C-alpha positions as CSV (number, residue, x, y, z in Angstrom):
1,M,-24.5,2.5,50.6
2,D,-21.0,4.0,50.6
3,S,-20.1,2.3,53.9
4,V,-20.3,-1.1,52.2
5,Q,-17.0,-1.7,50.4
6,S,-17.4,-5.4,49.4
7,S,-15.8,-6.5,46.2
8,P,-19.0,-7.5,44.4
9,Q,-20.6,-4.1,45.0
10,A,-17.5,-2.3,44.0
11,K,-17.7,-4.1,40.7
12,Q,-21.3,-2.9,40.3
13,R,-20.3,0.7,40.4
14,A,-19.9,2.9,37.4
15,R,-16.4,3.9,36.3
16,V,-17.4,7.5,36.6
17,P,-20.0,8.1,39.3
18,V,-22.8,10.5,38.2
19,A,-25.8,11.4,40.4
20,H,-28.3,11.2,37.6
21,P,-26.8,9.3,34.6
22,M,-30.0,9.3,32.6
23,L,-30.1,13.1,32.8
24,A,-26.5,13.3,31.8
25,M,-27.2,11.2,28.7
26,M,-30.3,13.2,27.6
27,G,-28.4,16.0,25.8
28,M,-26.5,13.4,23.7
29,L,-29.5,11.2,23.1
30,I,-31.6,14.1,21.8
31,G,-28.6,15.3,19.7
32,G,-28.0,11.8,18.4
33,F,-31.7,11.5,17.5
34,V,-31.6,14.7,15.5
35,G,-28.4,13.7,13.8
36,M,-29.7,10.3,12.7
37,F,-33.1,11.8,11.8
38,S,-31.3,14.3,9.6
39,E,-29.4,11.5,7.8
40,T,-32.5,9.9,6.4
41,S,-35.2,12.5,6.5
42,L,-33.9,14.6,3.6
43,N,-34.1,11.7,1.1
44,I,-37.8,12.2,0.8
45,A,-37.3,15.9,0.0
46,L,-34.8,15.4,-2.8
47,P,-37.3,15.6,-5.7
48,Q,-38.8,18.8,-4.3
49,L,-35.3,20.3,-3.8
50,M,-34.3,19.4,-7.4
51,A,-37.3,21.3,-8.7
52,Q,-37.0,24.3,-6.5
53,L,-33.3,24.7,-6.6
54,H,-33.0,23.7,-10.3
55,V,-30.3,21.1,-9.8
56,S,-29.9,17.6,-11.2
57,T,-30.0,14.2,-9.4
58,A,-26.2,14.0,-9.6
59,T,-26.0,17.4,-7.8
60,V,-28.7,17.0,-5.2
61,Q,-27.2,13.7,-4.0
62,W,-24.4,15.7,-2.4
63,L,-26.8,16.7,0.3
64,V,-26.7,13.0,1.4
65,T,-23.1,12.0,0.5
66,G,-21.6,15.3,1.8
67,Y,-23.4,14.8,5.2
68,M,-22.1,11.2,5.5
69,L,-18.6,12.2,4.3
70,M,-18.3,14.8,7.1
71,I,-19.4,12.2,9.7
72,G,-16.8,9.8,8.3
73,I,-14.1,12.4,8.5
74,V,-14.9,13.5,12.0
75,L,-15.5,10.1,13.6
76,P,-11.9,8.9,13.6
77,L,-10.9,12.1,15.4
78,S,-13.4,11.5,18.2
79,S,-10.9,9.8,20.6
80,L,-8.3,12.5,20.0
81,I,-10.8,15.4,20.4
82,T,-12.0,14.0,23.8
83,K,-8.3,14.0,25.0
84,W,-8.1,17.7,24.1
85,F,-11.5,19.0,25.3
86,T,-13.9,18.0,28.1
87,T,-16.9,15.9,27.3
88,R,-19.2,18.8,28.0
89,Q,-17.2,21.1,25.8
90,V,-17.4,18.7,22.9
91,I,-21.2,18.1,23.2
92,L,-22.0,21.7,23.7
93,F,-20.0,22.7,20.6
94,A,-21.6,19.9,18.6
95,L,-25.1,21.0,19.6
96,I,-24.4,24.7,18.7
97,D,-22.7,23.5,15.5
98,F,-25.7,21.5,14.5
99,A,-28.1,24.4,15.3
100,V,-25.9,26.8,13.2
101,G,-25.9,24.3,10.3
102,A,-29.7,23.9,10.6
103,I,-30.2,27.6,10.5
104,I,-27.9,28.0,7.5
105,S,-29.7,25.2,5.7
106,A,-33.2,26.5,6.5
107,S,-32.5,29.9,5.2
108,A,-30.3,28.9,2.3
109,P,-30.9,31.0,-0.9
110,G,-29.4,28.3,-3.1
111,F,-27.9,24.8,-3.3
112,G,-24.3,25.8,-2.4
113,V,-25.3,27.3,0.9
114,L,-27.7,24.5,1.7
115,L,-24.9,21.9,1.1
116,F,-22.6,24.0,3.4
117,G,-25.2,23.9,6.1
118,R,-25.6,20.1,5.7
119,M,-21.9,19.5,6.0
120,I,-21.7,21.6,9.2
121,Q,-24.4,19.4,10.6
122,G,-22.4,16.3,9.6
123,I,-19.5,17.5,11.8
124,A,-21.9,17.7,14.8
125,T,-23.3,14.2,14.2
126,G,-19.8,12.8,13.9
127,L,-18.9,14.2,17.3
128,I,-22.1,13.1,19.1
129,L,-22.5,9.5,17.9
130,P,-19.4,7.9,19.3
131,L,-19.6,9.9,22.6
132,M,-23.1,8.5,23.2
133,F,-21.6,5.0,23.5
134,T,-18.4,6.1,25.3
135,V,-20.2,8.1,28.0
136,A,-22.9,5.4,28.6
137,M,-20.1,2.8,29.1
138,Q,-18.6,5.1,31.8
139,I,-21.5,6.5,33.8
140,F,-23.8,3.4,34.1
141,P,-23.0,0.6,36.5
142,P,-22.4,-2.8,34.8
143,Y,-25.8,-4.2,35.8
144,K,-27.6,-1.3,34.0
145,L,-25.3,-1.1,31.0
146,G,-27.3,-3.5,28.8
147,A,-30.4,-1.3,29.2
148,A,-28.4,1.9,28.7
149,M,-26.8,0.6,25.5
150,G,-30.2,-0.6,24.3
151,M,-31.5,2.9,24.8
152,V,-28.7,4.4,22.8
153,G,-29.3,1.8,20.0
154,L,-33.0,2.5,20.0
155,V,-32.3,6.2,19.4
156,I,-30.1,5.3,16.4
157,M,-32.7,2.9,15.0
158,F,-35.9,4.8,15.7
159,A,-34.8,8.2,14.2
160,P,-34.1,6.8,10.7
161,A,-37.3,4.8,10.9
162,V,-39.6,7.8,11.5
163,G,-37.5,10.3,9.6
164,P,-39.1,9.9,6.2
165,T,-42.6,9.8,7.6
166,I,-42.2,13.0,9.6
167,A,-40.4,14.7,6.8
168,G,-43.2,13.6,4.4
169,A,-45.8,15.1,6.7
170,I,-43.8,18.4,6.9
171,L,-43.4,18.6,3.1
172,G,-47.1,17.9,2.7
173,L,-48.0,21.0,4.8
174,A,-45.0,23.4,4.3
175,S,-41.7,24.0,2.7
176,W,-38.6,21.7,3.0
177,R,-37.0,24.5,5.0
178,W,-39.2,23.5,8.0
179,I,-37.4,20.2,8.2
180,F,-34.4,22.1,9.4
181,W,-36.3,24.6,11.5
182,L,-37.8,21.6,13.3
183,F,-34.4,20.7,14.7
184,I,-33.9,23.9,16.6
185,P,-36.2,23.4,19.6
186,F,-34.9,19.9,20.1
187,L,-31.3,21.2,20.0
188,I,-32.1,23.9,22.6
189,I,-33.6,21.3,24.9
190,A,-30.5,19.1,24.4
191,F,-28.2,22.0,25.1
192,I,-30.0,22.7,28.5
193,F,-29.6,19.1,29.5
194,A,-25.9,19.1,28.6
195,V,-25.3,22.3,30.5
196,T,-27.1,21.2,33.7
197,S,-26.3,17.5,33.9
198,L,-23.3,16.5,31.8
199,K,-19.8,16.2,33.3
200,N,-16.5,15.2,31.9
201,I,-15.8,11.5,31.8
202,A,-12.4,11.4,30.1
203,K,-9.0,12.8,31.3
204,V,-7.9,15.8,29.2
205,T,-4.2,14.9,28.4
206,R,-3.7,17.0,25.2
207,P,-1.5,14.5,23.3
208,K,0.5,15.4,20.2
209,V,-1.7,15.8,17.1
210,D,-0.7,14.2,13.9
211,F,-2.0,16.8,11.5
212,L,-0.6,14.9,8.4
213,S,-2.8,11.8,9.2
214,I,-5.9,14.1,9.6
215,L,-5.1,15.8,6.2
216,L,-4.5,12.4,4.5
217,S,-7.8,11.0,5.9
218,M,-9.8,14.1,4.7
219,V,-8.2,14.2,1.2
220,G,-8.3,10.4,0.7
221,F,-11.9,9.7,1.7
222,G,-13.0,13.0,0.2
223,S,-11.4,12.3,-3.2
224,L,-13.0,8.8,-3.4
225,V,-16.5,10.2,-2.7
226,V,-15.9,13.1,-5.1
227,G,-14.7,10.8,-7.8
228,V,-17.7,8.4,-7.5
229,S,-20.1,11.4,-7.3
230,L,-18.7,13.1,-10.4
231,A,-19.3,9.9,-12.4
232,S,-23.0,10.6,-12.2
233,D,-22.5,13.7,-14.5
234,Q,-19.2,13.0,-16.4
235,G,-19.1,9.3,-16.8
236,W,-16.7,6.8,-15.2
237,G,-14.1,7.2,-17.9
238,S,-13.7,11.0,-17.6
239,P,-10.3,12.3,-16.6
240,A,-11.8,14.2,-13.6
241,V,-13.4,11.0,-12.2
242,L,-10.4,8.8,-12.8
243,G,-8.0,11.4,-11.4
244,A,-10.1,11.8,-8.2
245,L,-10.4,8.0,-7.7
246,I,-6.6,7.4,-8.3
247,L,-5.7,10.3,-6.0
248,G,-8.0,9.0,-3.3
249,L,-6.6,5.5,-3.5
250,V,-3.0,6.7,-3.4
251,I,-3.6,9.0,-0.5
252,L,-5.5,6.3,1.4
253,A,-2.7,3.9,0.8
254,W,-0.3,6.4,2.3
255,Y,-2.7,7.0,5.2
256,A,-3.0,3.3,5.9
257,H,0.8,2.8,5.8
258,R,1.3,5.7,8.2
259,Q,-1.3,4.4,10.7
260,L,0.3,0.9,10.6
261,T,3.7,2.3,11.4
262,M,2.9,5.0,13.9
263,E,3.2,4.3,17.6
264,S,-0.1,6.1,18.4
265,P,-2.2,6.0,15.2
266,I,-5.5,7.9,14.8
267,L,-7.1,4.6,13.5
268,N,-5.4,1.4,14.6
269,L,-5.8,-0.5,11.3
270,K,-3.9,-3.5,12.8
271,T,-7.4,-4.7,13.8
272,F,-7.9,-5.8,10.2
273,A,-5.2,-8.5,10.7
274,I,-7.7,-10.3,12.9
275,P,-10.0,-12.5,10.6
276,G,-13.1,-12.3,12.7
277,F,-13.0,-8.5,12.8
278,R,-12.1,-8.2,9.1
279,V,-15.1,-10.3,8.0
280,G,-17.5,-8.6,10.5
281,A,-16.4,-5.1,9.5
282,C,-16.7,-5.8,5.8
283,L,-20.2,-7.2,6.4
284,V,-21.3,-4.1,8.3
285,M,-20.0,-1.9,5.5
286,I,-21.8,-4.0,2.8
287,N,-25.0,-3.9,4.9
288,F,-24.8,-0.1,5.3
289,G,-24.4,0.2,1.5
290,I,-27.5,-1.9,1.0
291,I,-29.6,0.3,3.4
292,L,-28.3,3.6,2.1
293,S,-28.5,2.9,-1.6
294,A,-32.1,1.5,-1.3
295,M,-33.3,4.3,1.1
296,Y,-31.9,6.9,-1.3
297,L,-33.6,5.5,-4.3
298,L,-37.0,4.4,-2.9
299,P,-38.5,7.8,-1.9
300,M,-37.6,9.2,-5.3
301,Y,-39.0,6.2,-7.1
302,I,-42.3,6.5,-5.2
303,Q,-42.6,10.2,-6.1
304,K,-41.1,10.4,-9.6
305,G,-41.9,6.8,-10.8
306,L,-45.3,6.1,-9.2
307,L,-46.2,9.9,-9.1
308,I,-47.4,9.6,-5.5
309,P,-47.5,12.8,-3.4
310,V,-44.7,13.5,-1.0
311,A,-46.8,13.3,2.2
312,L,-48.1,9.9,1.2
313,T,-44.6,8.8,0.4
314,G,-43.6,9.1,4.0
315,V,-46.6,7.0,5.1
316,I,-45.6,4.3,2.5
317,M,-42.1,4.1,4.0
318,L,-43.2,3.9,7.6
319,P,-43.9,0.1,7.8
320,G,-40.4,-0.7,6.5
321,G,-38.8,1.9,8.8
322,L,-40.6,0.5,11.9
323,M,-39.7,-3.1,10.8
324,N,-36.1,-2.0,10.6
325,A,-36.2,-0.7,14.2
326,I,-38.0,-3.9,15.5
327,V,-35.7,-6.4,13.8
328,S,-32.6,-4.3,14.9
329,A,-33.7,-4.6,18.5
330,V,-34.2,-8.4,18.3
331,S,-31.3,-9.4,16.0
332,G,-28.7,-8.7,18.6
333,R,-30.2,-11.3,20.9
334,L,-29.9,-13.9,18.2
335,Y,-26.1,-13.7,18.4
336,D,-26.2,-14.7,22.0
337,S,-28.1,-17.9,21.2
338,I,-27.0,-19.0,17.7
339,G,-23.9,-16.9,16.8
340,A,-23.5,-14.6,13.8
341,R,-23.3,-16.9,10.7
342,T,-26.9,-18.1,10.5
343,P,-28.7,-14.8,11.1
344,A,-26.2,-12.9,8.8
345,M,-26.7,-15.4,5.9
346,L,-30.4,-15.4,6.3
347,G,-30.5,-11.6,6.6
348,F,-28.5,-11.1,3.3
349,L,-30.7,-13.7,1.6
350,I,-33.9,-11.9,2.6
351,S,-32.3,-8.6,1.5
352,M,-31.7,-10.1,-1.9
353,V,-35.4,-10.9,-2.2
354,G,-36.4,-7.4,-1.2
355,A,-33.9,-5.7,-3.6
356,L,-35.0,-8.0,-6.4
357,M,-38.7,-7.2,-5.8
358,L,-37.9,-3.4,-6.0
359,A,-35.9,-4.0,-9.2
360,L,-39.0,-5.6,-10.8
361,T,-41.3,-2.6,-10.1
362,T,-43.0,-0.6,-12.8
363,T,-44.8,2.8,-13.1
364,L,-48.0,0.8,-12.4
365,S,-46.8,-1.3,-9.4
366,A,-49.3,-1.5,-6.6
367,T,-48.6,0.4,-3.4
368,W,-48.9,-2.7,-1.3
369,Y,-46.2,-4.4,-3.4
370,V,-43.7,-1.6,-2.8
371,I,-44.5,-1.6,0.9
372,L,-44.0,-5.4,1.1
373,A,-40.7,-5.2,-0.8
374,H,-39.4,-2.4,1.5
375,V,-40.5,-4.4,4.6
376,I,-38.7,-7.5,3.4
377,L,-35.5,-5.5,2.7
378,M,-35.8,-4.0,6.2
379,I,-36.1,-7.4,7.8
380,G,-33.1,-8.7,6.0
381,A,-30.6,-5.8,6.4
382,P,-30.9,-5.4,10.2
383,L,-31.1,-9.2,10.7
384,A,-27.5,-9.4,9.3
385,M,-26.2,-6.1,10.7
386,S,-26.2,-6.6,14.5
387,P,-24.8,-10.2,14.6
388,S,-22.0,-9.2,12.1
389,Q,-21.1,-6.1,14.1
390,T,-21.1,-8.0,17.4
391,H,-19.0,-10.9,15.9
392,G,-16.4,-8.4,14.6
393,L,-16.1,-6.4,17.8
394,N,-16.0,-9.6,20.0
395,S,-13.0,-10.8,17.9
396,L,-11.0,-8.0,19.4
397,T,-9.4,-8.2,22.9
398,G,-7.0,-5.9,24.8
399,P,-6.1,-2.3,23.9
400,I,-7.3,-2.5,20.3
401,A,-10.9,-3.4,21.2
402,A,-11.7,0.3,21.6
403,D,-10.5,1.0,18.1
404,G,-12.9,-1.5,16.5
405,S,-16.1,0.4,17.0
406,T,-14.5,3.7,15.7
407,I,-13.2,1.9,12.5
408,M,-16.6,0.3,11.8
409,N,-18.6,3.5,12.3
410,T,-16.1,5.6,10.2
411,L,-15.9,3.2,7.3
412,Q,-19.7,2.5,7.2
413,Q,-20.4,6.2,6.8
414,V,-17.8,6.5,4.0
415,V,-19.1,3.4,2.3
416,G,-22.7,4.7,2.7
417,A,-21.7,7.9,0.9
418,I,-19.9,6.0,-1.9
419,S,-22.9,3.6,-2.3
420,T,-25.3,6.5,-2.5
421,A,-23.1,8.1,-5.2
422,I,-22.9,4.8,-7.2
423,A,-26.7,4.4,-7.0
424,T,-27.0,8.0,-8.3
425,S,-24.7,7.2,-11.2
426,L,-26.6,4.0,-12.1
427,L,-29.8,5.9,-11.9
428,G,-28.5,8.3,-14.5
429,I,-27.2,5.5,-16.7
430,G,-30.6,3.7,-16.6
431,Q,-32.5,6.9,-17.5
432,A,-30.1,7.6,-20.4
433,S,-30.5,4.0,-21.6
434,Y,-34.3,4.3,-21.6
435,Y,-34.2,7.5,-23.7
436,A,-31.5,6.1,-26.0
437,N,-33.9,3.2,-26.8
438,G,-36.7,5.5,-27.9
439,G,-38.5,6.1,-24.6
440,H,-40.1,9.4,-23.9
441,Q,-41.9,9.2,-20.6
442,A,-40.1,10.8,-17.6
443,A,-41.7,8.4,-15.1
444,S,-40.8,5.3,-17.0
445,A,-37.2,6.7,-17.5
446,F,-36.9,7.2,-13.8
447,V,-38.2,3.7,-13.0
448,N,-35.7,2.2,-15.5
449,G,-32.9,4.1,-13.8
450,A,-34.1,3.1,-10.3
451,H,-33.9,-0.6,-11.5
452,Y,-30.2,-0.2,-12.2
453,G,-29.7,1.2,-8.7
454,F,-31.8,-1.6,-7.1
455,Y,-29.7,-4.2,-9.0
456,F,-26.7,-2.7,-7.3
457,T,-28.4,-3.2,-3.9
458,F,-29.1,-6.8,-5.0
459,I,-25.4,-7.3,-5.9
460,L,-24.3,-5.9,-2.5
461,A,-26.7,-8.3,-0.7
462,L,-25.3,-11.2,-2.8
463,A,-21.7,-10.2,-1.9
464,G,-22.8,-10.1,1.8
465,L,-24.3,-13.6,1.6
466,L,-21.1,-15.0,0.1
467,L,-18.9,-13.3,2.6
468,A,-21.1,-14.3,5.6
469,T,-20.2,-18.0,4.9
470,R,-16.8,-17.1,6.3
471,L,-18.2,-16.2,9.7
472,S,-17.4,-18.6,12.5
473,K,-20.3,-21.0,13.4
474,K,-19.7,-20.5,17.1
475,R,-20.4,-17.4,19.1
476,L,-17.4,-15.3,20.1
477,T,-17.2,-14.0,23.7
478,N,-15.2,-10.8,24.3
479,C,-13.0,-11.1,27.3
480,H,-11.2,-7.8,27.2
């Protein structure tokens, strides 16, 4: 094979030749699966954690928002980190880091230690997710790249789909701690694959590190999430909430100005000057907010509103999760045939129907109705997601094309954390409103609060529908 040096065959070779690319990917694929599984699986355990750790809804939501916040902070640093350390070093560190976080969480004596463990896991997920795509692009030849990227996408879709069901089964048989212990054997297998099969795919150049940008990013995004999260307990008008929000916005404005004026920014925000990317990225963020807010509220509504056992809650959420994975796999192909505008608009419209159905539930709603509403929502959201993302990324050409994916992934995690925090705040406002009007049943109070949160999901879907009208009617082709 090596003796044939024709141009067509040369083009078919991977940029970084690897003897067994599938084996090289296995450590990252397993690590990525565990990371995405962890992002959704804990939602179903939140009611049990609130009872056992004696914390409020406003406090327990930090297990979700804190995890996503750490991913959002680490993701922009991915490109810089891979220039300072080899691919294998980064992945091995991430797998060890996740295992340490899982052990800390599994053996946590209280909420603070559990949150610390979760945030350590978030660092690992933020390192692994972007590298899965980057390494696949380098080690697979072009004619196998579609299948390879599909495999990576399937991992990211399938883990959140089965996470609540597996977690529900674990909680039905044992303690919530076993969700974290379950990660360890998978991480050990991933570690073995990474040690034996993964090689470095990027040149280690050790460029200058702009520590001020890193600090501004952490403080800015962190302050926003803290401000929105504190609103659940202290109200939106409290000095602490307003102070955190103003600080976050000021710091992020400074951060954005710095990135726009630097020669080598950590995040190249100039991508937002391109209309196609700007619209696509905003739609991806809105979509992630829809999914995260609904998936945060739904398991708690099923358990605390309908009073259904936790093991059965996982089963109820399985059809919607599987539908999410199936539609995600199919929706990307729609872009190739009809572009982004039609599937995106249809997806957000369907999401509005699903969110409205959830907002009209009661303590006596039939299980089939809840499953149907969830399935409809999980048809709409992924139907809009992939075409919007592809449209945005295909709007970029040249050197800035590589920055688009990092920006989208970073901002969707931050927006997901903020959306979860807003849903928590609205949940509390709805519960307080119920009691203020003379109500006295805890289940009815929770359902009323969940309605407030689902209306927020509905508003996000409506905003997505309106913005999707600005998508180009024709399909964009990336030529970079």
